[in-house]
C-alpha positions as CSV (number, residue, x, y, z in Angstrom):
1,M,22.9,-16.0,-6.0
2,E,23.4,-13.5,-8.6
3,Q,27.2,-14.0,-9.2
4,T,29.0,-17.2,-9.8
5,T,31.9,-18.0,-7.4
6,P,34.5,-17.6,-9.9
7,D,33.4,-14.2,-10.8
8,F,33.2,-13.2,-7.1
9,F,36.8,-14.5,-6.7
10,H,38.1,-12.5,-9.5
11,D,36.3,-9.5,-8.2
12,F,37.6,-10.0,-4.7
13,R,41.1,-10.6,-5.9
14,Q,41.2,-7.4,-7.9
15,E,39.8,-5.5,-5.0
16,L,42.6,-7.0,-2.9
17,L,45.3,-6.1,-5.1
18,A,44.0,-2.6,-5.6
19,G,43.7,-2.2,-1.6
20,A,47.1,-3.5,-1.1
21,E,48.7,-1.1,-3.5
22,A,46.5,1.9,-2.3
23,N,47.4,1.1,1.4
24,C,51.0,0.3,0.7
25,N,50.1,-3.2,2.4
26,Y,51.5,-6.6,2.0
27,Q,49.0,-8.6,0.1
28,L,48.6,-11.2,3.0
29,A,48.0,-8.3,5.5
30,E,45.4,-6.9,3.2
31,F,43.7,-10.2,2.7
32,M,43.6,-10.9,6.6
33,E,42.4,-7.4,7.4
34,A,39.7,-7.4,4.6
35,V,38.2,-10.7,5.6
36,A,38.6,-10.2,9.4
37,G,37.1,-6.8,8.9
38,E,33.9,-8.4,7.4
39,L,33.8,-10.7,10.4
40,V,34.2,-7.9,12.8
41,E,31.5,-5.7,11.1
42,T,28.9,-8.4,11.3
43,G,29.7,-9.5,14.9
44,F,31.3,-12.9,14.2
45,V,34.3,-11.6,16.1
46,E,34.9,-8.6,18.1
47,G,38.2,-7.4,16.7
48,F,41.4,-8.3,14.8
49,E,45.2,-7.5,15.3
50,F,47.3,-8.7,12.5
51,C,50.3,-10.8,13.7
52,H,52.1,-12.9,11.1
53,F,54.4,-15.6,12.6
54,R,55.5,-19.1,11.1
55,A,58.3,-21.3,12.4
56,Q,59.8,-24.5,10.9
57,R,58.3,-26.6,13.8
58,G,55.0,-26.4,12.2
59,M,53.7,-23.3,13.9
60,R,51.8,-20.5,12.3
61,V,49.5,-17.4,13.3
62,D,48.3,-14.6,11.3
63,G,46.2,-12.6,13.6
64,Y,44.5,-12.7,17.0
65,W,42.2,-10.9,19.3
66,F,41.4,-11.2,23.0
67,N,38.0,-10.3,24.1
68,D,36.9,-9.1,27.7
69,E,35.3,-12.4,28.6
70,G,38.3,-14.8,28.5
71,V,38.0,-15.8,24.7
72,L,41.0,-15.8,22.5
73,E,40.4,-15.7,18.7
74,L,43.5,-17.0,16.7
75,F,43.4,-16.4,12.9
76,V,45.4,-18.5,10.5
77,A,45.6,-17.7,6.7
78,D,45.3,-20.0,3.6
79,F,46.5,-17.4,1.1
80,D,48.9,-17.5,-1.9
81,C,47.7,-14.9,-4.1
82,R,46.3,-17.4,-6.4
83,N,45.3,-16.4,-9.9
84,E,42.5,-18.9,-10.2
85,L,39.7,-20.3,-7.9
86,A,41.1,-23.7,-6.3
87,S,39.7,-26.1,-3.8
88,L,40.6,-26.4,-0.3
89,T,40.5,-30.0,1.0
90,K,39.5,-31.1,4.7
91,T,43.1,-32.4,5.1
92,E,44.6,-29.1,4.3
93,A,42.2,-27.3,6.6
94,E,43.1,-29.6,9.4
95,A,46.9,-29.2,8.9
96,A,46.4,-25.4,8.9
97,F,44.6,-25.5,12.3
98,K,47.1,-28.0,13.6
99,R,49.8,-25.2,13.0
100,A,47.7,-22.7,14.8
101,V,47.3,-25.3,17.7
102,N,50.9,-25.9,17.8
103,F,51.5,-22.2,18.3
104,F,48.9,-21.8,21.1
105,E,50.3,-24.9,23.0
106,A,54.0,-23.7,22.6
107,S,52.9,-20.3,24.0
108,L,50.8,-21.8,26.8
109,Q,53.1,-24.6,28.0
110,K,56.5,-24.1,26.6
111,G,57.4,-20.4,27.0
112,L,57.7,-19.7,23.4
113,Y,58.0,-15.9,24.0
114,R,61.5,-16.5,25.3
115,E,62.7,-17.4,22.0
116,L,61.2,-14.2,20.0
117,E,62.2,-10.8,19.6
118,I,60.8,-8.8,22.4
119,T,59.5,-5.9,20.3
120,S,57.8,-8.1,17.8
121,P,53.9,-8.7,17.7
122,E,54.4,-12.5,18.0
123,Y,56.2,-12.0,21.2
124,G,53.6,-10.0,22.7
125,L,50.8,-12.6,21.8
126,A,53.0,-15.4,23.0
127,R,53.8,-13.7,26.3
128,Q,50.0,-12.7,26.7
129,I,48.8,-16.2,26.2
130,A,51.5,-17.4,28.8
131,D,50.4,-14.6,31.3
132,R,46.7,-15.2,30.8
133,K,46.9,-18.8,31.2
134,E,44.5,-19.0,34.0
135,G,41.8,-16.7,32.4
136,I,41.5,-18.2,28.9
137,R,38.2,-20.1,28.9
138,Q,37.9,-20.7,25.1
139,V,39.9,-20.6,22.0
140,N,38.3,-19.9,18.8
141,L,40.5,-20.8,15.6
142,L,39.5,-19.2,12.3
143,L,41.0,-20.3,9.2
144,L,40.6,-17.6,6.4
145,S,41.0,-18.9,3.0
146,E,41.0,-17.6,-0.6
147,R,40.2,-21.1,-1.8
148,T,36.8,-22.8,-1.7
149,L,35.6,-25.7,0.6
150,S,32.7,-28.0,0.5
151,D,29.5,-26.3,1.7
152,R,29.0,-29.4,4.1
153,I,32.4,-28.4,5.9
154,Q,32.3,-25.1,7.4
155,A,33.5,-26.1,10.9
156,L,35.3,-29.0,12.5
157,P,34.3,-30.8,15.8
158,E,35.2,-29.0,18.8
159,G,38.2,-30.2,20.9
160,Q,40.7,-29.1,23.6
161,S,44.1,-27.8,23.8
162,G,46.1,-27.7,27.1
163,G,42.7,-28.4,28.9
164,I,40.9,-25.3,27.2
165,P,37.9,-25.9,24.9
166,V,38.9,-25.1,21.2
167,S,36.4,-24.6,18.4
168,Y,37.4,-24.6,14.7
169,H,35.7,-22.1,11.9
170,I,36.5,-22.1,8.3
171,W,35.9,-18.9,6.4
172,D,36.6,-19.7,2.7
173,I,35.8,-17.6,-0.3
174,S,32.3,-19.0,-0.7
175,R,31.2,-18.4,2.8
176,L,32.4,-14.9,2.3
177,Q,30.5,-14.5,-0.7
178,R,27.4,-15.7,1.0
179,Q,28.1,-13.3,3.9
180,R,28.4,-10.4,1.5
181,S,25.3,-11.5,-0.6
182,S,23.3,-11.4,2.7
183,R,23.7,-7.6,2.8
184,G,26.3,-7.8,5.6
185,R,24.1,-9.2,8.3
186,K,25.6,-11.6,10.6
187,E,25.6,-15.2,9.7
188,P,22.4,-16.6,11.5
189,L,22.9,-19.1,14.5
190,D,21.1,-22.4,14.2
191,L,20.3,-23.4,17.8
192,D,19.1,-26.9,18.5
193,F,18.1,-27.0,22.2
194,L,17.6,-30.7,22.2
195,E,21.0,-31.4,20.8
196,M,22.8,-28.6,23.0
197,F,21.0,-28.9,26.3
198,G,19.0,-32.0,26.1
199,T,15.6,-30.1,26.5
200,G,13.4,-27.7,24.8
201,I,12.3,-24.4,26.1
202,S,8.8,-24.0,27.7
203,C,6.5,-21.5,25.7
204,L,3.1,-20.1,25.0
205,P,2.0,-19.1,21.5
206,A,1.1,-15.5,21.5
207,H,0.1,-14.9,18.1
208,L,-3.5,-15.9,18.3
209,G,-5.6,-13.9,15.7
210,S,-2.4,-12.6,14.1
211,E,-1.2,-13.6,10.5
212,A,1.5,-11.0,10.4
213,Y,4.2,-13.0,12.4
214,Q,4.4,-15.6,15.0
215,S,5.2,-14.6,18.6
216,Y,5.7,-16.7,21.9
217,L,6.1,-16.0,25.6
218,V,9.0,-18.1,26.7
219,V,10.3,-19.1,30.0
220,M,14.1,-19.4,29.5
221,P,16.1,-21.2,32.2
222,A,19.1,-18.9,33.1
223,T,21.5,-21.7,32.8
224,I,20.6,-22.1,29.0
225,L,20.7,-18.3,28.5
226,A,24.0,-18.0,30.1
227,G,25.3,-21.2,28.1
228,L,24.4,-19.6,24.9
229,Y,26.2,-16.5,25.8
230,E,29.3,-18.3,26.8
231,K,29.3,-20.2,23.6
232,F,28.3,-17.4,21.2
233,G,29.0,-14.1,23.1
234,A,28.1,-10.9,21.4
235,R,26.9,-12.8,18.1
236,L,23.6,-13.5,20.2
237,L,22.9,-9.8,20.5
238,E,21.3,-7.5,17.9
239,Q,23.8,-4.7,16.8
240,N,22.2,-1.9,18.7
241,V,22.3,-4.0,21.9
242,R,26.0,-5.0,21.1
243,C,27.0,-1.4,20.8
244,F,25.3,-0.4,24.0
245,L,27.0,-3.4,25.9
246,Q,30.4,-2.4,24.6
247,A,29.9,1.3,25.5
248,R,29.0,0.4,29.0
249,G,30.7,-2.9,29.6
250,N,29.6,-3.3,33.3
251,V,27.7,-6.0,34.9
252,N,24.4,-4.8,36.5
253,K,24.7,-4.6,40.1
254,G,20.9,-5.1,40.7
255,I,20.8,-8.3,38.7
256,R,24.0,-9.7,40.3
257,A,22.6,-9.0,43.8
258,T,19.4,-10.8,42.8
259,I,21.2,-13.8,41.7
260,L,23.4,-14.0,44.7
261,N,20.9,-13.3,47.4
262,E,17.3,-13.8,46.1
263,P,17.6,-16.1,43.0
264,H,14.0,-17.2,43.6
265,M,12.8,-13.7,43.1
266,F,14.8,-13.2,39.8
267,F,11.6,-13.9,37.6
268,A,9.5,-11.4,39.5
269,Y,12.2,-8.7,39.6
270,N,13.7,-8.8,36.2
271,N,12.0,-7.1,33.1
272,G,13.0,-10.0,31.0
273,I,14.3,-10.0,27.4
274,T,12.9,-9.4,24.0
275,A,14.2,-11.4,21.2
276,T,13.6,-12.1,17.4
277,A,14.2,-15.1,15.3
278,Q,13.9,-16.1,11.7
279,E,12.5,-19.6,12.3
280,V,11.2,-21.6,15.2
281,E,10.5,-25.3,15.6
282,T,8.2,-26.3,18.4
283,G,6.9,-29.6,19.8
284,M,5.0,-31.0,22.7
285,S,6.2,-32.4,25.9
286,E,4.7,-33.6,29.2
287,A,5.0,-30.1,30.5
288,G,3.4,-28.4,27.5
289,P,4.5,-26.8,24.3
290,Q,8.3,-26.3,23.9
291,I,10.7,-24.5,21.5
292,M,13.1,-27.2,20.1
293,R,15.0,-25.2,17.6
294,I,15.8,-21.4,16.9
295,N,17.3,-20.2,13.7
296,D,18.9,-16.8,14.0
297,L,18.1,-15.7,17.4
298,Q,18.9,-12.1,18.3
299,I,18.4,-10.3,21.6
300,V,17.0,-7.0,20.9
301,N,16.5,-5.9,24.5
302,G,17.9,-7.4,27.6
303,G,21.6,-7.9,26.5
304,Q,22.7,-6.5,30.0
305,T,20.5,-9.3,31.7
306,T,22.1,-11.9,29.4
307,A,25.7,-10.8,30.0
308,S,25.2,-10.3,33.8
309,L,23.8,-13.8,34.2
310,F,27.1,-15.1,32.4
311,H,29.4,-13.0,34.4
312,T,27.9,-13.6,37.8
313,Q,28.1,-17.5,37.2
314,R,31.6,-17.3,36.0
315,K,33.2,-14.7,38.3
316,D,31.1,-15.2,41.5
317,K,30.8,-19.0,40.8
318,A,27.0,-18.4,41.4
319,S,24.5,-21.2,40.6
320,L,21.9,-20.3,38.0
321,D,19.8,-23.5,38.8
322,G,16.1,-22.5,39.5
323,I,16.5,-19.0,37.9
324,F,14.2,-18.2,34.8
325,V,13.9,-15.3,32.5
326,Q,10.9,-14.2,30.8
327,M,11.3,-13.9,27.1
328,K,9.1,-12.3,24.3
329,L,10.0,-14.0,21.0
330,A,9.0,-12.6,17.6
331,V,9.5,-14.8,14.6
332,I,10.4,-12.3,11.8
333,D,10.7,-13.4,8.0
334,S,14.3,-13.0,6.8
335,Q,13.3,-10.7,4.1
336,E,11.7,-8.3,6.7
337,S,14.3,-8.7,9.5
338,E,16.7,-6.0,8.1
339,T,13.9,-3.2,8.7
340,V,11.8,-4.9,11.4
341,V,14.4,-6.0,13.9
342,P,16.0,-2.6,14.3
343,K,12.7,-1.2,15.0
344,I,11.8,-3.7,17.6
345,S,15.1,-3.0,19.2
346,E,14.5,0.8,19.1
347,Y,10.9,0.4,20.6
348,A,12.0,-2.1,23.1
349,N,14.6,0.2,24.5
350,T,12.6,3.4,24.5
351,Q,12.0,3.2,28.3
352,N,15.8,3.1,28.9
353,K,16.6,5.7,26.0
354,V,20.2,4.8,25.3
355,N,21.8,7.1,22.8
356,A,24.2,4.5,21.7
357,A,21.6,1.8,21.1
358,D,19.7,4.1,18.8
359,F,22.6,5.4,16.7
360,F,22.6,3.0,13.8
361,S,21.6,3.4,10.2
362,N,18.4,5.2,10.5
363,H,19.7,7.8,13.0
364,P,19.3,11.2,11.4
365,F,23.0,11.9,11.8
366,H,23.7,8.9,9.3
367,I,20.9,10.0,6.9
368,R,22.4,13.5,6.9
369,M,26.0,12.3,6.2
370,E,24.7,10.0,3.5
371,D,22.8,12.8,1.8
372,F,26.2,14.9,2.0
373,S,28.2,12.0,0.5
374,R,25.6,11.5,-2.5
375,R,25.5,15.2,-3.6
376,I,28.8,16.9,-2.6
377,W,31.5,16.7,-5.2
378,A,35.1,16.6,-4.0
379,P,37.6,18.7,-5.9
380,A,39.7,16.9,-8.5
381,Q,43.0,15.6,-7.3
382,Q,46.2,17.3,-8.3
383,G,46.9,16.5,-12.0
384,G,43.3,15.2,-12.4
385,Q,40.2,16.6,-14.3
386,R,37.4,14.6,-12.8
387,E,35.6,15.6,-9.7
388,T,34.7,12.6,-7.4
389,K,32.5,11.7,-4.5
390,W,33.2,9.9,-1.2
391,F,30.6,7.5,-0.8
392,Y,29.2,7.0,2.9
393,E,27.9,3.4,3.5
394,R,25.2,4.2,5.9
395,A,24.0,0.6,5.9
396,R,26.2,-2.5,4.9
397,G,26.1,-3.3,1.3
398,Q,25.0,0.0,-0.1
399,Y,27.9,0.4,-2.4
400,A,27.3,-3.0,-4.0
401,D,23.5,-2.5,-4.0
402,A,23.9,0.8,-5.9
403,Q,25.4,-1.0,-8.9
404,A,23.4,-4.2,-8.8
405,K,20.9,-3.2,-11.5
406,M,23.4,-1.1,-13.7
407,T,24.6,-2.0,-17.1
408,P,28.5,-2.5,-17.3
409,A,28.8,1.1,-18.8
410,E,26.7,2.5,-15.9
411,Q,28.8,0.6,-13.4
412,R,32.0,2.1,-14.8
413,R,30.6,5.5,-14.8
414,F,29.5,4.9,-11.1
415,K,32.8,3.7,-10.0
416,A,34.5,6.6,-11.7
417,E,32.3,8.9,-9.8
418,N,32.5,7.1,-6.5
419,P,36.1,5.2,-6.5
420,K,36.1,2.2,-4.1
421,P,39.0,3.7,-2.1
422,Q,36.6,6.4,-1.2
423,M,33.9,4.3,0.2
424,F,33.8,4.5,4.0
425,T,31.6,3.1,6.6
426,K,30.3,4.2,10.1
427,T,33.2,2.4,11.8
428,D,35.7,4.1,9.6
429,L,34.1,7.6,10.3
430,A,34.3,6.8,14.0
431,K,38.0,6.1,13.5
432,F,38.8,9.1,11.6
433,E,37.0,11.4,14.0
434,N,38.0,9.9,17.3
435,V,41.9,10.1,16.7
436,W,41.6,13.9,16.1
437,D,39.1,14.5,19.0
438,D,41.4,13.2,21.8
439,H,40.2,9.7,21.7
440,P,43.1,7.6,20.2
441,K,42.8,4.8,22.8
442,W,39.1,4.2,21.8
443,V,40.7,3.6,18.2
444,N,43.0,1.0,19.5
445,L,40.4,-0.8,21.5
446,G,38.9,-2.2,17.9
447,A,36.4,-0.9,15.4
448,Q,33.2,-2.0,17.3
449,K,34.2,-0.6,20.5
450,N,35.5,2.5,19.1
451,F,32.1,3.0,17.2
452,S,30.3,2.5,20.4
453,H,32.2,5.3,22.1
454,Y,31.7,7.5,19.2
455,A,28.0,6.8,18.8
456,E,27.4,7.7,22.4
457,R,29.4,10.9,22.1
458,I,27.8,12.0,18.9
459,G,24.5,10.9,19.8
460,Q,24.6,13.3,23.0
461,E,25.9,16.2,20.8
462,W,23.1,15.7,18.2
463,A,20.5,15.8,21.1
464,K,22.0,19.0,22.2
465,S,22.1,20.6,18.7
466,S,22.1,19.0,15.3
467,D,23.3,22.2,13.5
468,G,26.9,21.4,14.1
469,F,26.7,18.4,11.8
470,N,26.8,20.3,8.6
471,E,28.6,20.6,5.3
472,F,31.7,21.9,7.0
473,Y,31.7,18.8,9.4
474,Y,31.5,16.6,6.4
475,R,34.2,18.2,4.5
476,R,36.4,18.1,7.6
477,A,35.6,14.4,8.1
478,I,36.7,13.8,4.5
479,A,40.0,15.8,5.1
480,R,40.5,13.8,8.3
481,A,39.9,10.5,6.2
482,L,42.6,11.7,3.7
483,I,45.0,12.3,6.5
484,F,44.4,8.9,8.1
485,K,44.7,6.9,4.9
486,E,47.9,8.9,3.9
487,T,49.3,8.3,7.3
488,E,48.9,4.5,6.9
489,K,50.8,4.5,3.7
490,L,53.5,6.8,5.1
491,V,54.1,4.5,8.1
492,S,54.4,1.5,5.9
493,M,57.1,3.2,3.8
494,Q,59.3,4.3,6.6
495,P,62.9,2.6,6.9
496,W,62.2,2.1,10.7
497,Y,58.9,0.3,10.3
498,H,59.2,-3.5,10.5
499,G,55.6,-4.6,9.9
500,G,53.9,-4.3,13.5
501,Y,51.6,-2.0,15.3
502,R,50.8,0.3,12.3
503,A,47.2,0.9,13.5
504,N,48.5,2.0,16.8
505,I,51.3,4.1,15.4
506,V,48.7,5.9,13.1
507,A,46.3,6.5,15.8
508,Y,48.7,8.2,18.1
509,A,50.7,10.0,15.7
510,I,47.6,11.9,14.3
511,A,46.3,12.3,18.0
512,A,49.7,13.8,19.0
513,L,49.6,16.5,16.2
514,S,46.0,17.2,17.0
515,E,47.0,17.8,20.7
516,I,49.9,20.1,19.7
517,C,47.3,22.1,17.5
518,R,45.1,22.4,20.8
519,R,48.0,23.6,22.9
520,H,48.9,26.3,20.4
521,G,45.2,27.4,20.1
522,K,45.5,26.5,16.4
523,S,43.7,24.1,14.1
524,L,44.7,22.2,10.9
525,D,43.6,23.8,7.6
526,V,41.3,21.1,6.7
527,Q,39.8,23.2,3.9
528,K,43.2,23.2,2.2
529,V,43.2,19.3,2.4
530,W,39.7,19.2,1.0
531,N,40.6,21.4,-1.8
532,S,43.6,19.5,-2.8
533,Q,42.2,16.0,-1.8
534,G,45.7,15.4,-0.5
535,L,48.3,16.4,1.8
536,S,50.9,19.1,1.5
537,Q,54.6,18.2,1.7
538,N,54.9,20.1,4.9
539,L,52.0,18.1,6.5
540,T,53.4,14.9,5.2
541,N,56.9,15.6,6.7
542,A,55.2,16.4,10.2
543,I,53.3,13.1,10.0
544,A,56.5,11.2,9.3
545,V,58.1,12.9,12.4
546,A,55.2,12.2,14.7
547,A,54.9,8.5,13.5
548,K,58.7,8.0,14.4
549,F,58.2,9.6,17.8
550,V,55.2,7.5,18.6
551,N,56.7,4.3,17.4
552,D,59.8,4.8,19.6
553,D,57.5,5.5,22.6
554,I,55.0,2.5,22.3
555,V,57.7,-0.1,21.7
556,N,59.2,0.7,25.1
557,P,56.1,0.1,27.4
558,P,56.7,0.5,31.2
559,S,58.3,-2.4,33.1
560,G,55.9,-5.4,33.5
561,I,54.0,-4.8,30.4
562,F,55.0,-7.3,27.4
563,N,52.1,-6.8,24.8
564,I,52.6,-3.5,23.1
565,S,49.1,-3.7,21.4
566,E,47.5,-4.2,24.9
567,W,49.7,-1.2,26.2
568,C,48.3,0.9,23.5
569,K,44.8,0.3,24.7
570,K,45.5,1.8,28.2
571,D,44.7,5.3,29.2
572,M,48.4,5.5,30.5
573,C,49.7,5.0,27.0
574,W,48.0,8.1,25.6
575,K,48.9,10.0,28.9
576,R,52.6,9.3,28.6
577,I,52.7,10.5,24.9
578,Q,50.9,13.8,26.1
579,E,53.4,14.1,28.9
580,R,56.2,14.0,26.4
581,I,54.4,16.1,23.7
582,S,57.0,18.9,24.0
583,E,59.6,16.7,22.9
584,L,57.8,16.1,19.6
585,E,57.2,19.8,19.3
586,S,60.9,20.6,19.4
587,V,61.6,18.3,16.3
588,L,58.6,19.1,14.1
589,P,59.4,21.2,11.0
590,A,58.7,24.9,11.5
591,E,56.6,25.0,8.2
592,F,54.1,22.8,10.0
593,F,53.2,25.4,12.5
594,R,53.2,28.2,9.9
595,G,50.5,26.3,8.1
596,L,48.2,26.1,10.9
597,L,44.9,28.3,11.3
598,S,43.8,30.4,14.2
599,K,40.9,29.1,16.2
600,E,39.2,32.3,15.4
601,D,39.1,31.5,11.7
602,E,37.9,28.0,12.2
603,R,35.1,29.4,14.5
604,I,33.8,31.9,11.9
605,E,33.7,29.0,9.3
606,I,31.9,26.8,11.7
607,K,29.4,29.5,12.8
608,G,28.7,30.1,9.1
609,A,28.1,26.4,8.4
610,R,25.8,26.1,11.5
611,K,23.7,29.0,10.2
612,I,23.3,27.5,6.7
613,Q,22.3,24.1,8.2
614,K,19.6,25.7,10.4
615,I,18.2,27.2,7.6
616,D,18.3,23.9,5.6
617,D,16.7,22.0,8.6
618,G,13.9,24.7,8.8
619,I,13.1,24.2,5.1
620,K,13.2,20.6,5.3
621,A,11.1,20.6,8.4
622,Q,8.4,22.6,6.6
623,A,8.3,20.1,3.8
624,Q,7.7,17.3,5.9
625,V,5.0,19.1,7.9
626,F,3.3,20.0,4.7
627,A,3.4,16.4,3.6
628,L,0.6,15.6,6.2
629,S,-2.8,17.2,5.5
630,S,-4.7,19.4,7.8
631,E,-7.2,16.4,8.4
632,K,-4.4,14.3,9.7
633,W,-2.9,16.9,11.9
634,S,-6.3,17.2,13.2
635,A,-6.3,13.3,14.0
636,I,-3.1,13.8,15.7
637,L,-4.4,16.6,17.9
638,A,-7.4,14.6,18.9
639,A,-5.6,11.4,19.7
640,G,-2.8,13.0,21.5
641,S,-5.2,15.2,23.6
642,A,-7.1,12.2,24.6
643,R,-3.8,10.8,26.0
644,R,-2.8,14.1,27.5
645,L,0.4,14.1,25.5
646,F,0.9,17.7,24.8
647,S,1.5,21.1,26.6
648,P,-0.6,24.1,26.1
649,K,2.1,25.6,23.9
650,E,2.2,22.4,21.8
651,L,-1.5,22.3,21.5
652,A,-1.5,26.0,20.1
653,I,1.1,25.0,17.3
654,L,-0.8,21.9,16.5
655,E,-4.0,24.1,16.1
656,I,-2.1,26.0,13.5
657,A,-1.2,22.8,11.6
658,T,-4.8,21.9,11.5
659,Q,-5.5,24.8,9.3
660,I,-2.8,24.2,6.7
661,P,-2.7,25.7,3.9
662,G,-4.9,28.6,5.5
663,R,-2.3,29.1,7.9
664,V,1.6,28.2,7.7
665,P,3.6,27.2,10.7
666,S,6.9,28.9,11.0
667,E,10.2,26.9,10.6
668,K,10.6,26.9,14.2
669,Q,7.0,25.6,14.8
670,C,7.6,23.0,12.1
671,L,10.5,21.5,14.1
672,V,8.3,21.3,17.2
673,L,5.6,19.6,15.2
674,L,8.0,16.9,13.9
675,D,9.2,16.2,17.6
676,L,5.2,16.0,18.4
677,L,4.9,13.6,15.5
678,E,7.9,11.3,16.5
679,R,6.3,11.3,20.2
680,C,3.0,10.1,18.6
681,R,4.7,7.5,16.5
682,L,6.3,5.9,19.7
683,E,2.8,5.9,21.1
684,G,1.4,4.2,18.0
685,I,-1.0,6.9,16.9
686,A,1.1,8.7,14.1
687,P,-0.5,8.6,10.6
688,D,1.4,7.9,7.3
689,S,2.1,10.9,5.1
690,D,-0.4,11.6,2.2
């Protein structure tokens, strides 16, 4: 490990204090959101809602998340803004968990919500636990600590509370450091099948004659696959697959029908799953070779099959006995998994062609956004002299990696040019964009689900025309980021704000202003926000009014709804705000409307940016085409023709490419050639560049 734990603690603490100041956040809230955000990004949990409550009767909770599969995550903090790194004992950890268990049991069995303020977040959580009593199948308790615990104790034995299984997870500062140093990949699951299920998994080695990696053909009992999904949920799924499932979220009707009506035919009807692992331990049984243990199992194709088996068993009370799933398992070295696993996922899902599943780090959209962020300087803020950049983290850990080999002086210069508060991720971008584009409910569903919807939407738009994702789009995205961040600070400073539902208020306040702009046929002057790298007083005043309006609306949900955070996730919440939008219009400052742009002005700017992007794309395409020699284009022509991959028009364009540099393909023809190159790559016949 490059960094000692005390150094990491010091850096993390400084980052935390700076973040709390920049976001006008309490230090405890900033700590919980920072650590929980890491767990959401890497798939350990699906989401996080801050909810700080403690009582003299030995109860405490600091956050929660209900997922769609009957799992409740309860978070409890061990945080005192300590100046020095300290140790957390097992006794202290158990005491913290006990306080969270007391809160859960009081909510589940003793009607705790009746003692709480009805508009408070803790009331909503306690009431939801009581109302969902029959549907909660698992409680995961997570202790987030700024102290360090022995590496040997990262979880406690599982137990029960109110007849519901409870698991205990400790995320101390050392475990957080290990997570960050692994480039943000999810913490690997170590699955011991003998210990968990009393049996290994039948397999056949499929790597004969190959030294590159091990692979196996596996016959996976459906009971075990569903059992793994029940215990670990989306942590089993590779990120692309997790995104796809969250975007869809439905049980495959064909799979369900086969389980219920023809379980003996499941193996024949189902395509099976594709998975990867870092390490596999095998052994022999009377039935032949078996896999006994797998480290870091990731399902890269077949997430729908896995989830459907679990849901059909649970909701339809269907038996999975005698049902088996075929699995292709590739063992990939941990150093190569970051690049190889997403490729396997991409190729394995090619037949299904799901935009959301392909929309990750290597998608051209992200590469283009990264390119903009590295070369476009943002104007100096008012009163400042230095121009800066907004650092787009296309892949987790890029911001830290960029500084890894720098001298201290180089690091200071890098941070001055790329301030940490101006680093943003894919999930941040999805949040900034969706609130403006009439999708605030998605933002309230949590970072991963919101990104899933954004990925699907932008993936479709990119496929139609990539020209719209240009420098204007990038500058507008940064302007929206500035507005979002300033709105968070503004809400925290309002006299009516008492510490709950900030994320919901921010999302709907911005969406409401965007809705008003649309109704008036106007748009916000994002270029003005970009130029000043800040908000005008007129815009700030309008946001404050909109935030108060939204707060007053959401804290009064319809009769029968008691959890305000859950209400904010429903379509009806946004619909009700839209129906009342004229009330907000009537109290907005007149200066806000005078500062808006006509749609025609915006269209002119967008049209010009599209034209420039088209030229840039053409130049880039020509450079990529010329990176291959005429001989290699001839090889592509021959191999593709043998497989009848090309149309007559495409063959004619390829003929031109085979004569480079004697003949030069046009920019339009180069774009066609790159599409043909991608098609050949998927067929396994594309050569490398010279």
